[in-house]
C-alpha positions in Angstrom: 0.0 0.0 0.0 3.0 2.3 -0.6 1.0 4.6 -3.0 -1.7 5.1 -0.3 0.9 5.7 2.4 2.5 8.4 0.2 -0.9 10.1 -0.3 -1.5 10.0 3.4 1.8 11.7 4.0 1.1 14.2 1.2 -2.4 15.1 2.2 -2.7 13.9 5.8 -2.6 17.3 7.4 -4.6 19.1 4.7 -7.9 20.8 5.5 -9.3 19.7 2.2 -12.4 17.6 2.4 -11.9 13.8 2.3 -15.4 12.7 3.3 -18.7 14.4 2.7 -21.9 12.8 4.2 -25.2 13.7 2.6 -28.3 14.5 4.6 -31.8 13.2 3.8 -32.4 16.3 1.7 -29.3 15.6 -0.4 -27.3 18.6 1.0 -24.0 18.0 2.7 -24.7 17.2 6.4 -21.2 16.7 7.6 -17.7 17.1 6.1 -14.5 15.5 7.4 -11.1 16.9 6.3 -8.0 14.8 5.5 -6.5 16.0 8.8 -9.4 14.9 10.9 -9.7 11.5 9.3 -6.0 10.7 9.4 -5.7 11.9 13.0 -8.6 9.7 14.0 -6.9 6.8 12.1 -3.7 7.5 14.0 -5.5 7.3 17.3 -7.2 4.0 16.4 -3.9 2.5 15.2 -2.5 3.4 18.6 -5.4 1.9 20.4 -5.1 -1.3 18.4 -1.4 -1.6 19.2 1.3 -3.9 17.8 0.8 -7.6 17.3 2.9 -10.3 18.9 5.3 -10.6 16.0 2.5 -11.3 13.5 0.0 -9.1 11.8 -3.2 -8.7 13.8 -6.4 -9.9 12.1 -9.0 -7.2 12.6 -12.7 -7.6 11.7 -14.4 -4.4 10.5 -18.2 -4.4 10.9 -19.2 -1.0 9.6 -21.6 0.5 7.1 -20.5 3.0 4.4 -19.6 5.5 7.1 -16.7 7.8 8.0 -15.8 5.2 10.7 -15.1 2.6 8.0 -12.6 4.9 6.3 -11.0 5.7 9.6 -10.7 2.0 10.4 -9.3 1.1 7.0 -6.6 3.8 7.2 -5.7 2.8 10.7 -5.2 -0.8 9.7 -2.9 0.3 6.9 -0.9 2.3 9.4 -0.8 -0.6 11.7 0.0 -3.1 8.9 -2.8 -5.3 10.2 -5.0 -7.7 8.2 -8.4 -6.1 7.6 -11.5 -8.4 7.4 -14.5 -6.3 6.3 -17.8 -8.0 6.9 -21.0 -7.1 5.0 -23.8 -6.0 7.3 -26.1 -8.0 5.0 -24.5 -11.3 6.0 -26.3 -13.8 8.2 -24.7 -14.8 11.5 -23.4 -18.0 10.0 -21.7 -16.1 7.2 -20.2 -13.5 9.5 -18.9 -16.3 11.8 -17.2 -17.9 8.8 -15.1 -14.7 8.2 -14.5 -13.7 11.8 -13.4 -17.0 13.2 -9.7 -16.1 13.4 -10.0 -12.4 14.2 -8.1 -10.9 17.2 -10.3 -7.8 17.4 -13.4 -6.3 15.9 -13.9 -2.6 15.1 -17.6 -1.6 14.8 -19.5 1.6 14.1 -23.1 2.2 15.3 -24.6 0.1 12.6 -22.0 -2.6 13.1 -22.6 -2.7 16.8 -26.4 -3.1 16.2 -25.7 -5.9 13.7 -23.4 -7.7 16.0 -26.2 -7.6 18.6 -28.7 -9.0 16.1 -26.3 -11.8 15.1 -25.4 -12.6 18.7 -21.8 -11.9 19.7 -21.3 -15.5 21.0 -22.4 -16.8 17.6 -19.9 -14.9 15.4 -16.9 -14.1 17.6 -14.4 -16.1 19.7 -14.7 -15.4 23.4 -11.2 -13.8 23.4 -12.0 -11.4 20.5 -12.5 -7.9 21.8 -14.9 -5.4 20.3 -13.7 -1.9 19.8 -16.5 0.7 19.2 -15.6 3.6 16.9 -17.4 6.9 16.6 -16.5 10.1 14.7 -18.6 12.1 17.2 -15.8 12.0 19.7 -13.3 14.9 19.8 -10.6 14.9 17.1 -7.2 13.7 18.5 -4.3 16.1 18.3 -1.6 13.7 17.0 -1.0 13.4 13.3 -0.8 10.1 11.5 2.8 8.8 11.5 3.6 5.8 9.3 6.4 4.1 11.1 7.9 0.8 10.0 6.7 -2.3 11.8 8.2 -5.8 12.0 6.1 -6.8 9.0 7.8 -6.1 5.6 5.6 -4.7 2.8 6.5 -7.6 0.6 5.2 -10.1 3.2 2.1 -8.1 4.3 -1.2 -9.7 3.5 -3.4 -6.7 4.1 -7.0 -8.0 3.6 -9.2 -11.0 3.7 -12.1 -10.4 1.3 -15.2 -12.6 1.3 -16.2 -14.6 -1.7 -18.9 -17.2 -2.1 -18.3 -20.9 -1.7 -20.4 -24.0 -2.0 -21.8 -23.7 1.5 -23.4 -20.8 3.3 -20.0 -20.0 5.0 -18.0 -17.8 2.6 -14.3 -18.4 2.1 -11.8 -15.5 2.4 -9.5 -14.3 -0.4 -6.1 -13.3 1.0 -5.0 -10.0 -0.6 -1.4 -9.0 -0.6 -0.4 -5.3 -0.1 2.1 -5.5 -2.9 -0.7 -6.8 -5.2 -2.9 -3.9 -4.4 0.0 -1.5 -5.1 0.4 -3.1 -8.6 -3.3 -2.9 -9.3 -3.5 0.8 -8.2 -0.5 1.8 -10.3 -2.0 0.1 -13.3 -5.4 1.7 -12.8 -3.8 5.2 -12.3 -2.0 4.7 -15.6 -5.2 4.3 -17.7 -7.7 6.4 -15.8 -7.9 10.2 -16.4 -6.1 12.1 -13.7 -8.6 13.9 -11.4 -11.4 11.6 -12.4 -11.9 10.6 -8.8 -11.9 14.1 -7.5 -15.5 13.6 -6.2 -16.6 10.0 -5.9 -20.1 8.9 -4.8 -20.2 5.6 -3.1 -23.5 3.7 -3.4 -22.4 0.0 -2.9 -21.0 -1.5 0.3 -17.4 -0.9 1.3 -17.1 -4.6 2.1 -16.6 -5.1 -1.6 -12.9 -4.8 -2.6 -13.7 -2.9 -5.8 -15.5 -0.2 -3.7 -12.4 0.1 -1.5 -10.2 0.4 -4.5 -12.3 3.0 -6.4 -14.2 4.8 -3.6 -11.3 5.1 -1.2 -7.9 4.4 -2.7 -8.3 6.0 -6.1 -9.9 9.0 -4.3 -6.9 9.3 -1.9 -4.5 9.1 -4.8 -6.3 12.0 -6.5 -6.5 14.0 -3.3 -10.3 13.9 -3.9 -13.5 13.7 -1.8 -15.5 10.6 -1.0 -19.3 11.3 -0.9 -21.4 9.0 1.3 -25.2 8.4 1.2 -27.3 9.6 4.1 -27.0 7.3 7.2 -29.4 4.4 7.1 -30.1 4.5 3.3 -30.1 1.1 1.7 -27.1 0.7 -0.5 -27.4 -0.5 -4.1 -27.3 -4.3 -4.2 -28.7 -4.7 -0.7 -32.4 -4.1 -1.5 -34.3 -4.3 -4.8 -35.5 -0.7 -4.7 -32.2 0.8 -3.7 -31.0 1.7 -7.2 -34.1 3.8 -8.0 -34.1 5.3 -4.5 -30.5 6.5 -4.8 -31.1 8.7 -7.9 -32.0 11.9 -6.1 -28.7 11.6 -4.1 -26.7 10.9 -7.3 -27.9 14.3 -8.7 -27.3 16.1 -5.4 -23.8 14.7 -5.0 -22.4 16.0 -8.3 -20.0 13.1 -8.8 -17.0 13.0 -11.1 -16.9 9.2 -10.9 -18.9 6.3 -9.5 -19.1 2.5 -9.8 -22.6 1.5 -10.7 -24.1 -2.0 -10.6 -26.2 -3.2 -13.6 -29.3 -2.4 -11.6 -28.2 1.2 -11.2 -27.3 1.4 -14.9 -30.9 0.3 -15.6 -32.2 3.0 -13.3 -30.0 5.6 -15.1 -31.3 4.6 -18.5 -34.9 4.9 -17.3 -34.2 8.3 -15.7 -32.4 9.5 -18.8 -35.3 8.6 -21.0 -37.7 10.5 -18.8 -35.4 13.6 -18.6 -35.0 13.7 -22.4 -38.8 13.2 -22.9 -39.4 16.2 -20.6 -37.0 18.4 -22.5 -34.3 18.5 -19.8 -30.6 18.1 -20.3 -29.8 14.6 -19.2 -26.4 14.9 -17.5 -27.6 17.8 -15.2 -30.8 16.1 -14.5 -29.1 12.8 -13.4 -25.8 14.0 -12.0 -26.2 17.7 -11.2 -23.2 18.5 -13.5 -23.0 19.8 -17.1 -21.0 16.7 -18.1 -21.5 13.0 -17.4 -19.2 11.6 -14.7 -16.9 8.5 -15.2 -19.5 5.8 -14.9 -17.9 2.4 -14.3 -19.8 -0.8 -14.2 -19.1 -4.5 -13.5 -20.2 -7.6 -11.6 -22.8 -8.9 -13.9 -23.7 -8.4 -17.6 -25.5 -5.3 -18.8 -27.8 -5.6 -21.8 -26.3 -3.8 -24.9 -29.6 -2.0 -25.4 -29.2 -0.3 -22.0 -25.7 0.8 -23.0 -27.0 2.1 -26.3 -29.8 4.1 -24.7 -27.3 5.8 -22.3 -24.8 6.3 -25.1 -27.6 8.1 -27.1 -28.1 10.4 -24.1 -24.3 11.2 -23.9 -23.7 9.0 -20.9 -21.0 6.4 -21.8 -20.7 3.5 -19.4 -17.3 1.9 -18.9 -17.8 -1.8 -18.3 -15.1 -3.8 -16.6 -14.4 -7.2 -15.3 -12.6 -8.3 -12.1 -12.1 -11.0 -9.5 -11.2 -10.7 -5.8 -8.5 -13.3 -6.7 -6.8 -10.6 -8.8 -7.3 -7.9 -6.1 -10.4 -6.7 -8.1 -9.9 -5.3 -11.6 -8.7 -7.5 -14.5 -9.9 -5.3 -17.4 -11.8 -2.1 -18.0 -13.0 0.1 -20.7 -11.4 3.5 -20.3 -12.3 6.8 -21.8 -9.3 6.4 -24.2 -10.0 2.8 -25.1 -13.7 1.8 -25.0 -15.6 -0.8 -26.9 -19.2 -1.1 -25.7 -20.4 -4.7 -25.3 -17.0 -5.8 -24.0 -15.3 -5.5 -20.6 -12.4 -3.7 -22.0 -8.7 -4.5 -22.4 -6.6 -6.0 -19.6 -4.9 -3.5 -17.3 -1.2 -3.0 -18.2 0.0 -5.3 -15.4 -2.3 -8.1 -16.5 -1.9 -10.8 -19.2 -4.9 -12.9 -20.4 -5.4 -15.9 -22.7 -8.0 -18.4 -23.5 -7.9 -22.1 -22.7 -8.9 -24.6 -25.4 -12.4 -24.7 -24.0 -12.7 -20.8 -24.0 -12.1 -20.3 -20.3 -10.4 -17.0 -19.5 -7.0 -17.4 -17.9 -5.3 -14.5 -16.0 -1.7 -13.9 -15.0 -0.7 -10.7 -13.2 1.3 -9.2 -10.3 -1.9 -8.5 -8.4 -3.0 -12.2 -7.9 -4.1 -13.3 -4.5 -2.1 -15.2 -1.8 -4.7 -18.0 -1.5 -7.9 -18.7 0.4 -8.6 -19.0 4.1 -10.3 -22.3 3.2 -10.7 -24.3 0.0 -13.8 -25.7 -1.4 -15.0 -27.0 -4.8 -15.7 -23.5 -6.0 -12.1 -22.3 -5.4 -10.3 -21.0 -8.4 -7.2 -22.9 -9.5 -3.8 -21.2 -10.0 -1.8 -23.5 -12.3 2.0 -24.2 -12.1 2.6 -21.5 -14.7 1.0 -18.8 -12.6 -2.3 -18.7 -14.7 -5.5 -18.3 -12.7 -8.4 -20.3 -14.2 -11.2 -17.9 -13.7 -14.1 -20.2 -14.6 -15.5 -17.5 -16.9 -15.9 -18.2 -20.6 -14.7 -15.4 -22.9 -13.7 -14.2 -26.3 -10.8 -11.8 -27.0 -11.0 -9.8 -30.2 -8.1 -8.8 -32.5 -7.6 -5.5 -30.5 -7.5 -7.2 -27.2 -11.0 -6.4 -25.9 -12.5 -9.1 -23.8 -16.1 -10.3 -23.9 -17.4 -12.5 -21.1 -19.9 -15.0 -22.5 -20.8 -17.1 -19.4 -19.6 -19.3 -16.6 -18.3 -22.8 -17.2 -20.2 -24.1 -14.1 -23.3 -22.1 -14.8 -24.1 -23.8 -18.1 -27.6 -25.3 -17.7 -28.1 -28.8 -19.1 -31.8 -29.5 -19.1 -33.3 -33.0 -18.7 -33.6 -33.0 -22.5 -29.8 -32.6 -22.8 -30.0 -29.0 -24.1 -27.3 -26.5 -23.0 -28.4 -23.0 -22.0 -26.2 -20.0 -20.9 -28.3 -18.5 -18.1 -26.5 -15.1 -18.0 -27.6 -14.3 -21.6 -31.2 -15.4 -20.9 -31.3 -13.2 -17.7 -30.0 -10.2 -19.6 -32.8 -10.5 -22.0 -35.6 -10.7 -19.4 -34.0 -7.9 -17.4 -35.1 -5.5 -20.2 -38.7 -5.9 -19.0 -39.5 -2.6 -17.2 -41.0 -4.1 -14.1 -38.2 -6.6 -13.5 -35.7 -5.6 -10.8 -33.7 -8.8 -10.7 -33.9 -12.2 -12.4 -32.3 -15.6 -12.0 -32.8 -18.6 -14.3 -32.2 -22.3 -13.2 -32.9 -25.6 -14.9 -30.1 -28.1 -14.5 -31.7 -31.5 -14.9 -35.2 -30.1 -15.1 -37.6 -30.5 -17.9 -37.9 -26.7 -18.5 -36.3 -23.5 -17.3 -37.5 -21.9 -14.1 -37.1 -18.2 -13.4 -37.2 -16.1 -10.3 -38.3 -12.6 -11.1 -38.2 -9.9 -8.4 -40.5 -7.1 -9.5 -41.7 -3.7 -8.4 -44.1 -3.8 -5.5 -46.7 -2.0 -7.5 -46.7 -4.7 -10.3 -49.8 -6.6 -11.2 -48.4 -10.1 -10.9 -50.9 -11.7 -13.3 -50.3 -9.2 -16.0 -46.5 -9.4 -15.5 -46.6 -13.2 -15.8 -48.3 -12.8 -19.2 -45.7 -10.2 -20.2 -42.9 -12.6 -19.3 -44.4 -15.4 -21.4 -45.0 -13.1 -24.3 -41.5 -11.7 -24.2 -40.0 -15.2 -24.2 -42.1 -16.2 -27.1 -41.1 -13.1 -29.1 -37.4 -12.9 -28.3 -36.0 -16.3 -27.2 -35.8 -19.8 -28.6 -37.9 -22.5 -27.1 -34.9 -23.9 -25.2 -34.1 -20.5 -23.7 -37.5 -19.4 -22.6 -38.5 -19.5 -19.0 -41.4 -21.9 -18.9 -42.1 -21.7 -15.2 -41.8 -18.1 -14.0 -42.0 -17.3 -10.3 -42.8 -13.6 -9.9 -42.3 -12.0 -6.4 -42.9 -8.4 -5.4 -41.1 -8.7 -2.1 -37.8 -6.8 -2.2 -36.7 -8.4 1.1 -35.9 -11.6 -0.9 -33.1 -9.8 -2.9 -30.4 -10.4 -0.3 -31.3 -14.0 0.0 -30.9 -14.8 -3.7 -28.6 -12.2 -5.2 -25.1 -10.8 -4.4 -24.5 -7.1 -4.0 -23.2 -6.9 -7.6 -26.4 -8.6 -8.9 -25.1 -12.2 -9.5 -27.8 -14.8 -8.7 -27.0 -17.3 -6.0 -28.2 -20.2 -8.2 -28.0 -23.0 -5.7 -30.2 -21.1 -3.3 -32.6 -20.1 -6.2 -32.9 -23.7 -7.5 -33.6 -25.1 -4.1 -36.2 -22.5 -3.3 -38.0 -22.8 -6.6 -38.0 -26.6 -6.9 -38.6 -27.4 -3.2 -41.4 -24.8 -2.7 -39.3 -22.9 -0.1 -39.3 -19.5 -1.8 -41.0 -17.7 1.1 -39.2 -19.5 3.9 -36.6 -17.7 6.0 -37.4 -14.2 4.7 -35.0 -11.5 5.5 -31.2 -11.8 6.2 -31.1 -11.5 10.0 -30.8 -15.2 10.8 
């Protein structure tokens, strides 16, 4: 994290704003300077103290709050191992990540969530909990980055959750030197100053949001804008993408990472603004020009991209894996090909296996998993990561992801179906907020459709069938649609970035347990 450490030295005592928290009305409710944040980080690093000759493993249970930023920077200063835990996790999932932690840092939301989970269910008896609040007085001592007994080359700075074959996620071990390589590469292809004002709308527990929302902002000396406290983040509730739009306009961002659901919401809002005779960029973003809109995590239908392009709002799609410290490839303003996920970053090499699987080799690859299971990615003897994603690479080096090797559905009739493509088609229906298709070994495809709460379900079911008949082959159509207008189911069946959790979906749809265990508090 040498680049981050250099930025902290450069800007650490500056009065320029590092964090701006929006109020319910969209106006700035509170601002934190670089000096305040880094001094609070210095105080926290001092309170954590040195390890016993090894890096301390510190759980971070925080929302998208100033406290998360303070904790993250403090753990960099302490050269500890940060284990960020999504608030949306169940107690069992949280316990899987926190089982080896020495200490847990919590903000107000994290403290409440820990109580809901039950401390004894997720933490070891000897794991202390350290509350953190930015309402306390600002400490007077500046942040000093002093060497520890842990060399930068040896430092594994994070453990990032990734799904496994059970409900207990495995952790991806991230090297500090790997993050350095990634950030240098990103900086070399992204416009300088693009992250001068970044709006964060997805959880900081995702590594990509830490990279773009915090580290790229720090490297630009920019400002991180946070949603009002308590607002649902995109990817944690079905309605969150649409609900965030007023705050997007109020924040006037120069850059943001959008999930496919938010890109969909942008397209709908852009169409409405244009139909009403308003300039689109000011209506959506509060600025004369469009910000740098980056997107990844799940496919975006080309029609959505075309609609936004027609409104002067280019979307820069990318592709990444936690196992590569996040980004593998990205469309940049200087090299963009819509419909692809861009060219590899300069420090990354890619090639295709004989069966079309994308292989990745880079200096930002991970250090391994906290536990292995059948879903673990394989790093071969030559240093190539087998991503499990099927891809194409064109003559100019642009990558197109065509599906997942393990996600190919083989129906009872022996027909192969790529579910990601089918889902992208159905996602065009205006009332659909999320869709997942399953059918392995079944006579026909089943589909889970999460729809707007105001939707007439009978009429929507007819629309789903008519759309399938008009736009998909018989093999690709969802023959058994399950339409649900309960947004609470989103977190049970979809990841924050919009990827379906297919095993859970298949079990629920075929066993009749769709409405069991609603919510995510168990």
